[in-house]
N, C-alpha and C positions, 0 to 999 in steps of 0.2 A: 509705268509698270512694264515688266518684261513679258513677252508672249508665253514663255515656258511656264512662268508662275501663274499667269492668267489662265492658261489652259490646264494647269496642274500636271504638266508633263514630268514624269519620273523616269529614271534610267530603266531601260528595258521596255518602255512603252512603244507601241506602234501607233502612229498618228495618221489619220486619213482626213483629207480635205475634200468636201463636196460642196456644190452650190453653183451659183451663176456668175461669179466673178471674184477675182482677188486670190484665187487658190495658189497660183504659181508664186506670186509676190509674197504671200504669207508663208508658203512652204520654204522659200529661200531665206526669208527673214528669220524664221524659227531655226532652221538649220544653221545659219550663220551665228545666231545667238548661242546655240548649244556648242558649236565648235569653239567659239571664243571662251567657253567655260571648260574646255578640255574634253568634251564628249566626242566620240566617233559617231558620225551621222551618215546615213544612206538616204538619198532622195531618189524617187523613181516615179514614173507615171505610166498609166495604161493608154494615154492619149498623146497626141502631138502637141508639144509646147515649144516655145522658142528656147534655144540653148541658153544656159545660164551665162551671164556676163562674167568678166574676170573677178569682180567683187563677190560673186556668188559661188565660187568654186575653188577647190584645191585639186580635184581630180575629176575628170569627166570621162565616162566610159560610153562611147557611142555604140560599139558592138564589141564582141570578144576580140576582134582583130584590130580595132582602132581605139585609141584612147589618147587623152591629152593630160599630161601632168603639169600642174602650175606651181 
């Protein structure tokens, strides 16, 4: 079963992950799933996380002055 359907994510929804573990992995998995379906997706965080790996990104904005396009 796909995450989006399990979480009942619909276009226009805002999804927040909270808890003690697995948030980053789940966030990138959901984003990747939705991008594969043709959605435009923005992921962000209010905390420090490891930068996404190449499989988890198409564009990374580190700051307004620095970004990486993949």
